[in-house]
C-alpha positions as CSV (number, residue, x, y, z in Angstrom):
1,X,0.0,0.0,0.0
2,X,1.3,3.5,-0.9
3,X,1.7,5.5,2.2
4,X,0.4,9.1,2.6
5,X,2.6,12.1,2.4
6,X,0.7,14.0,5.1
7,X,-2.2,13.7,7.5
8,X,-4.7,16.3,8.6
9,X,-6.3,16.1,12.0
10,X,-9.4,18.3,12.4
11,X,-12.2,18.2,9.8
12,X,-14.2,21.3,10.3
13,X,-14.8,23.2,7.0
14,X,-11.3,24.6,6.8
15,X,-9.7,21.3,7.6
16,X,-11.8,19.5,5.0
17,X,-11.1,22.0,2.3
18,X,-7.4,22.0,3.0
19,X,-7.3,18.2,2.9
20,X,-9.2,18.3,-0.4
21,X,-6.8,20.9,-1.8
22,X,-3.8,18.6,-0.9
23,X,-5.4,15.6,-2.4
24,X,-6.4,17.5,-5.6
25,X,-2.8,18.5,-6.1
26,X,-1.6,14.9,-6.2
27,X,-0.5,14.2,-2.7
28,X,-1.9,11.2,-0.9
29,X,-3.4,12.3,2.5
30,X,-4.8,10.6,5.6
31,X,-7.4,12.4,7.7
32,X,-8.8,12.0,11.2
33,X,-11.5,13.7,13.2
34,X,-12.3,13.3,16.9
35,X,-15.9,12.7,15.9
36,X,-15.7,9.7,13.7
37,X,-19.1,10.3,12.1
38,X,-17.8,13.6,10.7
39,X,-14.8,11.9,9.2
40,X,-16.9,9.1,7.6
41,X,-19.3,11.6,6.1
42,X,-16.4,13.5,4.6
43,X,-14.8,10.4,3.1
44,X,-18.1,9.2,1.8
45,X,-18.4,12.5,-0.2
46,X,-14.8,13.2,-1.1
47,X,-12.8,10.1,-0.5
48,X,-10.4,8.9,-3.2
49,X,-7.2,7.0,-3.8
50,X,-5.5,10.2,-2.6
51,X,-7.8,10.8,0.4
52,X,-8.4,8.2,3.1
53,X,-9.8,8.4,6.5
54,X,-8.8,6.7,9.8
55,X,-10.8,6.2,12.9
56,X,-7.8,6.2,15.4
57,X,-4.5,8.0,15.7
58,X,-2.4,4.9,15.8
59,X,-3.5,3.7,12.3
60,X,-3.4,7.2,11.1
61,X,0.3,7.4,12.0
62,X,1.0,4.0,10.5
63,X,-0.5,5.2,7.2
64,X,2.2,7.9,6.7
65,X,5.6,7.7,5.0
66,X,8.6,8.9,7.1
67,X,9.3,11.4,8.3
68,X,5.6,11.6,9.2
69,X,4.0,15.0,8.6
70,X,0.9,15.6,10.8
71,X,-1.1,18.8,10.0
72,X,-3.4,20.2,12.7
73,X,-6.5,22.2,11.7
74,X,-7.9,22.6,15.2
75,X,-9.2,25.6,17.2
76,X,-6.3,27.3,18.9
77,X,-5.7,26.8,22.6
78,X,-5.7,23.7,24.9
79,X,-7.3,21.5,22.3
80,X,-4.0,21.6,20.3
81,X,-1.9,20.5,23.3
82,X,-4.4,17.7,23.9
83,X,-4.1,16.4,20.3
84,X,-0.3,16.7,20.4
85,X,-0.1,14.7,23.6
86,X,-2.3,12.0,22.0
87,X,-0.5,11.7,18.7
88,X,3.1,11.9,19.9
89,X,3.0,8.4,21.4
90,X,2.7,7.1,17.8
91,X,5.5,9.2,16.4
92,X,9.3,8.7,16.0
93,X,12.4,10.8,16.0
94,X,12.3,13.4,13.2
95,X,8.5,13.3,12.7
96,X,6.8,16.7,12.1
97,X,3.7,18.3,13.5
98,X,2.4,21.4,11.6
99,X,-0.1,23.7,13.1
100,X,-2.2,25.3,10.4
101,X,-4.5,27.1,12.8
102,X,-4.5,30.6,14.3
103,X,-2.4,29.8,17.3
104,X,-0.8,32.5,19.5
105,X,2.8,32.7,18.3
106,X,4.1,32.4,21.9
107,X,2.3,29.0,22.2
108,X,4.0,27.9,18.9
109,X,7.4,28.8,20.4
110,X,6.7,26.8,23.6
111,X,5.4,23.8,21.6
112,X,8.4,23.7,19.4
113,X,10.8,23.7,22.4
114,X,8.8,21.1,24.2
115,X,8.6,18.7,21.2
116,X,12.3,19.3,20.4
117,X,13.1,17.6,23.7
118,X,11.3,14.5,22.4
119,X,13.3,14.7,19.1
120,X,10.1,15.7,17.3
121,X,9.6,18.8,15.1
122,X,6.9,21.4,15.5
123,X,6.1,24.0,12.9
124,X,3.6,26.9,12.6
125,X,2.0,27.9,9.4
126,X,-0.6,30.7,9.1
127,X,-3.3,30.0,6.5
128,X,-5.4,32.9,5.1
129,X,-8.2,32.8,2.5
130,X,-11.1,31.4,4.4
131,X,-13.0,28.3,3.2
132,X,-12.5,29.1,-0.5
133,X,-8.8,29.8,-0.1
134,X,-8.2,26.5,1.9
135,X,-9.8,24.6,-1.0
136,X,-8.6,26.5,-4.1
137,X,-5.3,28.1,-2.9
138,X,-4.6,30.0,0.3
139,X,-1.8,32.4,1.2
140,X,0.5,30.4,3.4
141,X,2.8,31.9,6.1
142,X,5.2,29.3,7.4
143,X,7.6,29.9,10.3
144,X,9.9,27.5,12.2
145,X,13.0,25.4,11.7
146,X,14.4,25.9,8.1
147,X,15.1,22.1,7.6
148,X,11.5,21.3,8.6
149,X,10.2,23.8,6.1
150,X,12.2,22.2,3.4
151,X,10.5,18.9,4.2
152,X,7.0,20.3,3.8
153,X,7.8,23.0,1.1
154,X,6.7,20.8,-1.9
155,X,3.3,20.3,-0.4
156,X,2.8,23.9,0.6
157,X,3.9,25.3,-2.8
158,X,1.5,22.9,-4.6
159,X,-1.5,24.0,-2.7
160,X,-0.8,27.8,-2.4
161,X,-2.5,30.6,-4.3
162,X,-0.6,32.5,-7.0
163,X,0.6,36.1,-6.8
164,X,0.2,38.6,-9.5
165,X,3.1,37.1,-11.5
166,X,2.0,33.5,-11.1
167,X,4.4,32.6,-8.3
168,X,3.3,30.5,-5.3
169,X,2.0,32.6,-2.3
170,X,4.3,30.9,0.2
171,X,7.8,31.6,1.4
172,X,9.9,30.7,4.3
173,X,9.6,33.5,6.9
174,X,11.8,32.8,9.8
175,X,12.3,30.8,13.0
176,X,9.8,29.6,15.6
177,X,6.6,31.6,15.9
178,X,7.2,34.0,12.9
179,X,4.5,32.3,10.7
180,X,1.8,32.6,13.3
181,X,2.9,36.1,14.2
182,X,2.6,37.2,10.6
183,X,-0.9,35.7,10.4
184,X,-1.9,37.5,13.5
185,X,-0.8,40.9,12.1
186,X,-2.4,40.0,8.7
187,X,-5.7,39.6,10.6
188,X,-5.1,42.9,12.4
189,X,-4.7,44.7,9.2
190,X,-7.8,43.0,7.9
191,X,-9.7,44.4,10.9
192,X,-8.5,47.9,10.1
193,X,-9.4,47.8,6.4
194,X,-12.8,46.2,7.1
195,X,-13.7,48.9,9.7
196,X,-12.7,51.8,7.4
197,X,-14.8,50.3,4.6
198,X,-17.7,50.0,7.0
199,X,-17.3,53.7,7.9
200,X,-17.3,54.6,4.2
201,X,-20.6,52.6,3.9
202,X,-22.0,54.5,6.9
203,X,-21.1,57.9,5.5
204,X,-22.8,57.0,2.2
205,X,-25.8,55.4,3.9
206,X,-26.4,57.8,6.7
207,X,-24.8,61.0,5.4
208,X,-26.2,60.8,1.8
209,X,-29.2,58.5,2.4
210,X,-28.1,56.0,-0.3
211,X,-29.5,52.6,-0.5
212,X,-27.3,49.5,-0.3
213,X,-27.6,48.9,-4.0
214,X,-26.4,52.4,-4.8
215,X,-23.4,51.9,-2.4
216,X,-22.7,48.6,-4.1
217,X,-22.1,50.4,-7.4
218,X,-19.7,52.9,-5.7
219,X,-17.6,50.0,-4.3
220,X,-17.7,48.4,-7.7
221,X,-16.1,51.5,-9.2
222,X,-13.6,51.6,-6.3
223,X,-12.6,48.1,-7.2
224,X,-11.8,49.1,-10.7
225,X,-9.1,51.5,-9.4
226,X,-6.4,51.9,-6.8
227,X,-8.6,50.2,-4.1
228,X,-8.9,47.0,-6.2
229,X,-8.9,44.2,-3.6
230,X,-10.7,41.1,-2.5
231,X,-12.6,43.0,0.3
232,X,-13.8,45.7,-2.2
233,X,-14.8,42.9,-4.6
234,X,-17.0,41.0,-2.2
235,X,-18.5,44.3,-0.9
236,X,-20.3,44.6,-4.2
237,X,-22.5,41.4,-4.0
238,X,-22.9,41.8,-0.2
239,X,-24.5,45.2,-0.7
240,X,-26.5,44.3,-3.8
241,X,-28.1,41.1,-2.3
242,X,-31.9,41.4,-2.0
243,X,-34.6,39.5,-0.3
244,X,-37.8,40.4,-2.1
245,X,-37.8,44.2,-2.2
246,X,-35.4,44.7,0.7
247,X,-31.6,44.6,0.8
248,X,-30.4,41.7,3.0
249,X,-27.6,43.9,4.5
250,X,-30.3,46.1,6.1
251,X,-31.6,43.1,8.0
252,X,-28.2,41.9,9.3
253,X,-27.8,42.6,13.0
254,X,-25.3,45.4,13.6
255,X,-23.2,43.5,16.0
256,X,-19.8,42.3,14.7
257,X,-18.2,39.2,16.0
258,X,-14.5,38.5,16.4
259,X,-12.3,35.5,17.0
260,X,-9.5,37.3,18.8
261,X,-6.6,37.8,16.3
262,X,-7.3,41.5,16.0
263,X,-7.4,41.8,19.7
264,X,-4.1,39.9,20.0
265,X,-2.5,42.2,17.5
266,X,-3.6,45.3,19.5
267,X,-2.3,43.8,22.7
268,X,1.0,42.9,21.1
269,X,1.4,46.5,19.8
270,X,1.0,47.8,23.4
271,X,3.5,45.3,24.7
272,X,6.1,46.1,22.0
273,X,5.4,49.9,22.2
274,X,4.2,50.3,18.6
275,X,1.4,52.6,17.6
276,X,-1.3,50.5,16.0
277,X,-4.2,52.9,16.4
278,X,-6.1,51.9,13.3
279,X,-6.3,48.3,14.2
280,X,-6.9,49.0,17.9
281,X,-9.8,51.3,17.1
282,X,-11.2,48.7,14.7
283,X,-11.2,46.2,17.6
284,X,-12.9,48.7,19.8
285,X,-15.5,49.3,17.1
286,X,-16.4,45.6,17.2
287,X,-16.6,45.8,21.0
288,X,-18.9,48.8,20.8
289,X,-21.0,47.1,18.2
290,X,-21.6,44.1,20.5
291,X,-23.4,46.3,23.1
292,X,-26.5,46.5,21.0
293,X,-28.9,47.0,23.9
294,X,-26.7,49.7,25.5
295,X,-26.4,51.5,22.2
296,X,-30.2,51.4,21.7
297,X,-30.8,52.9,25.2
298,X,-28.2,55.6,24.8
299,X,-29.5,56.6,21.4
300,X,-32.7,57.7,23.1
301,X,-30.9,59.8,25.6
302,X,-28.6,61.6,23.1
303,X,-30.6,62.9,20.1
304,X,-28.3,63.6,17.1
305,X,-31.0,65.0,14.8
306,X,-31.2,64.2,11.1
307,X,-28.0,65.0,9.2
308,X,-27.8,65.1,5.5
309,X,-24.5,65.9,3.6
310,X,-25.2,68.4,0.8
311,X,-22.0,67.8,-1.1
312,X,-22.1,66.7,-4.8
313,X,-22.2,62.9,-4.5
314,X,-20.1,62.2,-7.6
315,X,-17.3,64.5,-6.5
316,X,-17.5,63.3,-2.9
317,X,-17.1,59.7,-3.9
318,X,-13.7,60.6,-5.4
319,X,-12.7,62.4,-2.2
320,X,-13.9,59.4,-0.2
321,X,-11.9,57.0,-2.4
322,X,-8.7,58.9,-1.7
323,X,-9.4,59.1,2.0
324,X,-10.0,55.3,2.2
325,X,-6.9,54.6,0.2
326,X,-4.8,56.6,2.5
327,X,-6.4,54.9,5.5
328,X,-5.6,51.5,3.9
329,X,-1.9,52.6,3.4
330,X,-1.7,53.7,7.0
331,X,-3.2,50.5,8.3
332,X,-0.6,48.5,6.3
333,X,2.2,50.9,7.5
334,X,1.3,50.3,11.1
335,X,1.1,46.6,10.7
336,X,4.5,46.5,9.0
337,X,5.9,48.7,11.7
338,X,4.8,46.1,14.3
339,X,6.4,43.3,12.2
340,X,9.6,45.3,11.9
341,X,9.9,45.7,15.7
342,X,9.0,42.0,16.3
343,X,11.4,40.8,13.7
344,X,14.3,42.7,15.3
345,X,13.4,41.6,18.8
346,X,12.8,37.9,17.9
347,X,15.7,37.7,15.3
348,X,13.3,36.6,12.6
349,X,14.8,38.7,9.7
350,X,11.4,39.0,8.0
351,X,11.5,39.9,4.3
352,X,8.8,42.6,3.8
353,X,8.9,42.4,0.0
354,X,8.2,38.7,0.1
355,X,5.4,39.2,2.7
356,X,3.8,41.7,0.3
357,X,4.1,39.2,-2.5
358,X,2.6,36.2,-0.7
359,X,-0.3,38.4,0.4
360,X,-1.2,39.1,-3.3
361,X,-3.2,35.9,-3.7
362,X,-5.5,33.7,-1.6
363,X,-5.6,35.8,1.5
364,X,-8.4,38.2,2.7
365,X,-6.3,41.4,2.4
366,X,-5.0,40.6,-1.1
367,X,-5.0,43.9,-3.0
368,X,-3.5,45.8,-5.9
369,X,-1.5,48.0,-3.6
370,X,0.6,45.1,-2.4
371,X,2.2,44.9,-5.8
372,X,3.6,48.4,-5.2
373,X,4.7,47.5,-1.7
374,X,6.6,44.4,-3.0
375,X,8.6,46.7,-5.2
376,X,9.1,49.5,-2.6
377,X,10.3,47.2,0.1
378,X,13.1,45.9,-2.1
379,X,15.0,49.1,-1.2
380,X,15.5,47.9,2.3
381,X,13.4,50.6,3.9
382,X,10.7,49.1,6.1
383,X,8.7,52.2,7.0
384,X,6.1,52.8,4.3
385,X,5.7,56.4,5.4
386,X,9.4,57.1,4.8
387,X,9.2,56.1,1.1
388,X,9.1,59.0,-1.3
389,X,6.5,57.4,-3.5
390,X,4.1,57.0,-0.6
391,X,4.9,60.5,0.8
392,X,4.1,62.0,-2.6
393,X,0.7,60.4,-2.8
394,X,-0.3,61.2,0.7
395,X,0.9,64.8,0.4
396,X,-1.2,65.3,-2.7
397,X,-4.3,63.7,-1.2
398,X,-4.2,64.0,2.7
399,X,-6.7,66.9,2.6
400,X,-9.3,64.5,1.3
401,X,-8.9,62.3,4.4
402,X,-9.0,65.5,6.6
403,X,-12.2,66.6,4.8
404,X,-14.0,63.3,5.2
405,X,-13.1,63.0,8.9
406,X,-14.1,66.6,9.6
407,X,-17.3,66.4,7.6
408,X,-18.3,63.1,9.3
409,X,-17.7,64.6,12.8
410,X,-19.9,67.6,11.9
411,X,-22.7,65.3,10.8
412,X,-22.5,62.9,13.8
413,X,-21.1,60.0,11.7
414,X,-18.5,58.0,13.6
415,X,-15.2,57.2,11.9
416,X,-13.2,55.4,14.6
417,X,-10.6,54.0,12.3
418,X,-10.5,56.6,9.5
419,X,-10.1,59.4,12.1
420,X,-7.5,57.3,13.9
421,X,-5.6,56.9,10.6
422,X,-5.6,60.6,10.2
423,X,-4.7,61.5,13.7
424,X,-1.9,59.0,14.0
425,X,-0.5,60.4,10.7
426,X,-0.7,64.0,11.9
427,X,1.0,63.0,15.1
428,X,3.8,60.9,13.7
429,X,4.6,63.5,11.0
430,X,4.9,66.6,13.3
431,X,8.4,67.5,14.3
432,X,7.5,68.9,17.8
433,X,4.5,67.3,19.6
434,X,2.7,68.4,22.8
435,X,4.4,65.7,24.9
436,X,6.5,68.4,26.5
437,X,3.4,69.5,28.4
438,X,2.7,66.0,29.6
439,X,6.3,65.8,30.9
440,X,5.7,69.0,32.7
441,X,2.6,67.6,34.4
442,X,4.3,64.4,35.3
443,X,7.3,66.2,36.8
444,X,4.9,68.5,38.8
445,X,2.9,65.8,40.5
446,X,5.4,63.0,40.7
447,X,8.9,64.5,40.2
448,X,9.3,62.1,37.2
449,X,11.9,64.5,35.7
450,X,12.3,65.6,32.1
451,X,14.9,66.2,29.5
452,X,15.6,69.6,27.8
453,X,16.0,70.7,24.2
454,X,18.9,73.1,25.2
455,X,20.9,71.1,27.7
456,X,22.1,67.5,28.2
457,X,21.0,65.5,31.2
458,X,17.8,64.9,33.3
459,X,16.1,67.7,35.2
460,X,13.4,68.3,37.8
461,X,11.8,71.7,38.4
462,X,10.0,73.2,41.4
463,X,7.1,74.4,39.2
């Protein structure tokens, strides 16, 4: 019997689709699920000479060629440790466990060290693209031991999406938890872009009184230009979908869920001392949205009146496009800044040009702008806002973002992330800030001292 190249444990939709992708690309694969019925139903529908199911971990391990490669598609957290403990008793020196889930990178580092003591290899690989990407080609973000990557590289390359030039959307990133860290930041950027798009939708809906179908056409136009992206693309059918005479989006409860990766990115930015205001405000926006009852009660206490923007709609949509594009750039810039700091502190040596390339296909934040980033990062500069090409565009169009944020504020239209993009930009690009005043306050009440612009040393004043 020909043995399998790889196994997948965990057959929720993502696990099933990833397994089918692997099998469809010519690799024999074994699968297992804790609930045997789920596995049997999956095999009944999709089983083939390349895809076989096993009811216990012992026979699953025996079905694999050596070194065994075990892929995990399991919810992050204790469940992964439980499966690792169960499967390792059937493994031998040099066998590999690959975590394809959204695990915390710190857990990945711990698991790699723990399994290394048993002469086993543990590897983290972020997977982006949702259910469709898992089946037809995701963006893959692998991080861990380089030799381990070389063992699994042929499989990863064969199942990955393609970038704008037709290359595989996978590359070796760096040691230990770098792959899962990159996936976390990817999801954080995703939060930021989605929230800013929602704010644009809100401005058009509540500021201009447009119907969802009309807004759908505006996003369709945006997707033909510099904002061309997967998220803009799917906004079109989402906003155009009707149920009878009504638009479905108007019946969707305005309470956004989250699985935690955006929150983890925000927490990580605080711990590393990196300003990630767009992503953090996007997380807060989801938090605020979840308090539906509270919002309903407060809306009755604080009347905002009826606001209608009188600007020419056709001209305003162009201004709004520029504003959103700058917001997107700043969201990426903040995400890359966090990656830069983490890469230096963790000794990962992340290649930003390659990251921009592998995000061009399969993943949720794939966008036309990433092709420009791929080229710009070749220079070695890692701060997008320092790049002349980016500075030129923002200098020419920043007034559009200022106008949109100001107009929204005057019309009681919240723009948590767009305004955060603007304010963080204004702050980071001013030579002298107002932090001197904060230092004065701190020194007055706590004798925390301060530095001066005209003298060397540390000072305290009797104010």
